[in-house]
C-alpha positions as CSV (number, residue, x, y, z in Angstrom):
1,M,152.0,129.9,151.5
2,A,153.3,132.5,148.8
3,F,155.7,131.2,145.7
4,V,158.9,132.5,145.8
5,R,160.8,132.2,142.7
6,P,164.1,131.1,142.6
7,R,165.9,134.2,141.7
8,R,164.1,136.2,143.8
9,S,164.7,133.8,147.2
10,A,168.6,134.2,145.8
11,E,168.3,137.8,145.7
12,Q,166.9,137.9,149.3
13,R,169.5,135.2,150.6
14,L,172.6,137.2,149.1
15,T,171.4,140.5,150.5
16,M,171.6,139.2,153.9
17,E,174.9,137.5,153.3
18,L,176.4,140.7,152.0
19,N,175.3,143.0,154.7
20,R,176.3,140.4,157.3
21,M,180.0,140.1,156.0
22,R,180.1,144.0,155.5
23,K,179.4,144.1,159.3
24,D,181.4,141.2,160.4
25,S,184.6,142.4,161.8
26,H,186.3,138.9,162.2
27,L,187.5,138.7,158.7
28,P,190.7,139.8,158.7
29,G,192.1,140.6,155.1
30,I,188.7,140.4,153.1
31,T,186.9,143.4,152.1
32,I,183.8,143.6,149.9
33,L,184.2,146.8,147.6
34,P,181.5,148.4,146.0
35,P,180.5,148.7,142.7
36,P,182.1,151.4,140.2
37,P,180.7,154.9,140.7
38,E,178.6,155.0,137.7
39,E,177.1,151.3,138.4
40,D,174.1,150.1,140.3
41,E,175.0,147.5,143.2
42,D,174.2,143.7,141.9
43,V,174.0,141.6,144.7
44,F,174.6,138.7,142.2
45,L,177.9,140.3,141.3
46,W,180.1,140.7,144.3
47,L,183.7,142.4,144.2
48,V,186.1,141.4,146.7
49,Q,189.5,142.2,147.9
50,I,191.8,139.5,149.8
51,N,195.0,139.5,151.4
52,G,197.3,136.6,152.0
53,L,197.0,135.0,155.5
54,E,199.7,136.3,158.0
55,A,202.5,134.4,158.2
56,S,202.2,133.1,155.2
57,E,204.4,133.7,151.8
58,W,201.4,135.5,150.3
59,Q,200.5,137.5,153.4
60,E,201.2,140.9,151.8
61,A,199.4,140.3,148.5
62,I,196.5,142.3,147.6
63,L,194.4,140.5,144.9
64,L,190.8,141.1,143.5
65,L,188.3,139.0,142.7
66,T,184.6,138.4,141.8
67,L,181.9,136.1,142.8
68,R,179.0,135.5,140.3
69,F,176.3,134.0,142.1
70,P,173.4,131.8,139.9
71,D,170.1,132.3,140.0
72,D,169.3,129.5,141.9
73,Y,171.7,130.2,144.4
74,P,172.6,128.7,147.2
75,R,171.6,125.3,145.5
76,R,174.6,125.7,142.8
77,P,177.6,127.6,143.9
78,P,178.9,130.9,142.6
79,E,181.5,131.3,140.1
80,V,184.7,132.9,141.4
81,T,187.0,134.8,139.0
82,F,190.7,136.5,140.3
83,L,190.9,139.8,138.3
84,T,194.2,140.2,139.8
85,V,195.5,136.7,138.7
86,P,197.9,134.9,141.2
87,F,201.0,132.2,140.0
88,H,199.5,129.5,141.8
89,P,198.9,125.7,140.9
90,N,195.2,126.0,141.7
91,V,194.5,128.9,139.7
92,D,194.1,128.8,135.7
93,A,196.2,131.5,134.3
94,A,194.3,132.0,131.3
95,T,190.7,132.5,133.0
96,G,191.6,133.3,136.7
97,G,189.3,130.6,138.0
98,P,190.6,128.9,141.0
99,R,190.3,125.1,141.4
100,L,188.5,124.5,144.4
101,P,186.6,121.3,144.6
102,M,183.7,122.4,146.6
103,L,183.1,125.0,143.5
104,Y,183.0,122.5,140.9
105,D,181.1,119.6,142.2
106,V,177.3,120.6,142.8
107,H,176.7,117.4,145.1
108,N,180.3,118.4,147.1
109,W,178.7,121.8,147.4
110,Q,175.7,120.6,149.0
111,G,177.7,120.0,152.1
112,Y,179.1,123.9,152.0
113,C,176.1,125.8,150.8
114,E,174.7,126.3,154.4
115,H,177.9,128.5,154.8
116,G,177.4,130.8,151.9
117,A,179.8,133.0,150.1
118,K,181.6,133.8,153.3
119,L,183.1,129.6,153.5
120,V,184.0,130.4,149.6
121,I,185.8,133.4,150.3
122,L,187.8,132.1,153.2
123,A,188.6,128.9,151.3
124,I,190.1,130.8,148.5
125,Q,192.0,133.0,150.8
126,A,193.5,129.9,152.6
127,L,194.0,127.9,149.4
128,L,196.9,130.7,148.5
129,S,199.1,129.3,150.8
130,E,198.0,125.7,150.8
131,P,197.9,124.4,147.1
132,L,195.9,121.5,146.4
133,L,198.4,119.9,143.7
134,D,195.9,116.9,143.3
135,Y,193.6,119.6,141.3
136,A,196.4,121.5,140.1
137,V,195.4,123.7,136.7
138,N,198.2,125.8,136.5
139,K,200.8,122.6,135.7
140,V,203.9,125.0,135.3
141,A,203.3,126.4,139.1
142,G,202.5,123.2,140.1
143,D,205.7,121.5,138.9
144,L,207.6,124.2,140.0
145,L,206.5,124.2,143.5
146,M,207.2,120.6,143.8
147,T,210.5,120.4,141.9
148,S,212.0,123.9,142.7
149,P,210.4,125.3,145.6
150,E,212.6,128.3,146.0
151,K,211.9,129.3,142.5
152,Y,208.3,128.8,143.0
153,F,208.4,131.1,146.2
154,G,210.7,133.5,144.5
155,I,208.0,134.0,141.7
156,V,205.4,134.4,144.5
157,E,207.4,137.0,146.0
158,H,207.4,139.0,142.7
159,C,203.8,138.4,142.5
160,V,202.8,139.9,145.6
161,A,204.9,142.9,145.0
162,A,203.1,143.5,141.6
163,S,199.8,143.0,143.2
164,R,200.6,145.6,146.2
165,Y,201.7,148.0,143.1
166,L,198.3,147.5,141.3
167,A,196.6,148.1,144.3
168,D,198.3,151.4,145.0
169,M,197.5,152.6,141.2
170,R,193.9,151.8,141.8
171,V,193.9,154.0,144.8
172,R,195.7,156.6,143.1
173,F,193.9,156.4,139.6
174,P,190.5,154.9,140.5
175,T,189.7,154.4,136.9
176,F,193.3,153.3,136.4
177,A,193.5,149.9,133.9
178,L,196.4,148.8,132.4
179,S,196.5,148.5,128.4
180,G,196.6,145.2,126.7
181,K,200.3,145.0,126.7
182,P,202.8,144.5,129.1
183,I,204.0,147.5,131.4
184,A,207.0,147.2,133.3
185,A,206.3,148.9,136.9
186,P,208.7,151.8,136.7
187,I,206.7,153.3,133.6
188,A,203.2,152.5,134.6
189,A,202.4,155.5,136.6
190,H,203.4,157.8,133.5
191,A,201.4,155.6,131.1
192,A,198.4,155.9,133.3
193,S,198.6,159.7,133.7
194,S,198.2,159.7,129.6
195,R,195.9,157.3,128.9
196,P,192.2,157.8,128.5
197,A,190.0,156.7,131.6
198,A,189.2,153.2,131.7
199,K,187.3,150.9,134.2
200,P,189.6,148.4,136.1
201,K,190.1,145.4,134.3
202,Q,191.5,141.9,135.2
203,I,195.4,141.5,135.4
204,D,197.1,138.7,134.0
205,F,200.3,137.7,135.7
206,S,201.3,135.4,133.1
207,D,205.1,136.2,132.6
208,Y,206.1,133.2,134.7
209,H,209.8,132.6,133.4
210,D,210.3,136.3,133.7
211,Y,209.6,136.4,137.6
212,W,207.2,138.6,137.8
213,R,209.6,141.3,137.4
214,G,206.8,143.9,137.7
215,T,205.2,143.5,134.3
216,A,201.2,142.9,134.3
217,T,198.7,142.6,131.4
218,T,195.2,142.9,131.0
219,R,192.6,142.1,128.5
220,P,189.3,143.9,127.7
221,A,186.4,142.5,129.6
222,K,184.5,143.6,132.3
223,Y,184.5,141.5,135.1
224,G,184.6,138.4,132.9
225,P,187.4,135.6,132.8
226,N,190.6,137.5,131.2
227,P,193.8,136.9,132.2
228,P,197.7,138.4,140.9
229,I,194.5,125.7,152.5
230,T,194.6,126.3,155.8
231,P,190.8,125.2,157.0
232,V,189.0,127.1,159.2
233,K,188.9,124.5,161.5
234,S,187.5,126.7,164.4
235,D,184.7,127.9,162.4
236,Y,184.1,124.8,160.2
237,P,185.3,122.0,162.2
238,G,185.9,118.4,160.8
239,R,185.9,120.1,157.1
240,G,188.4,120.5,154.6
241,F,187.8,123.0,151.9
242,G,189.3,120.6,149.2
243,M,187.2,117.5,149.6
């Protein structure tokens, strides 16, 4: 039997998973996006758009995230980073990294790796509407959800609106990226038209105390950590995404 190097094996596995997901019509609210026009596709780096689950506070949100896969995938899980960083107990506001136990415990990951990236993305989508407070990394969001849920969901409402605004800007201005300074929503379109073209960058929704009033920021990095669960029981019976 011919020896297959780990990276080559991972590349074959990811190519298969990517093709299957792009053809899967039963993934509502999940879209695998192509790379920027000037870049070749890299199966080790996925750009994904997710919408919140229906009948949840996040149902109209449009969030971007990346999955960066290791050379020995699926032995180890992908690194997930929100480019549109939501105000959420389980999402680090500084890095955009979601805190999901299956992604941080290699031994725990072994129970899920056979399902691949599809399960990871579904788990992240579900995590939005069912936070795991025992694994909170955004303490402000976690404490607010427990002590003043009406204020928390008020911020979520503004976060959802901001994510939709930014998604609309990406459609109207494909190379649109906000600057490193906060830009209020009413003036962002004017700012985009007068700013040199740039690649999309990560959005940092960190203005918590202002209740996300249409303000967002970015930091200069490409697909990097820069700072918008309901288990799929029918598909994965007996498994909770958190443990």
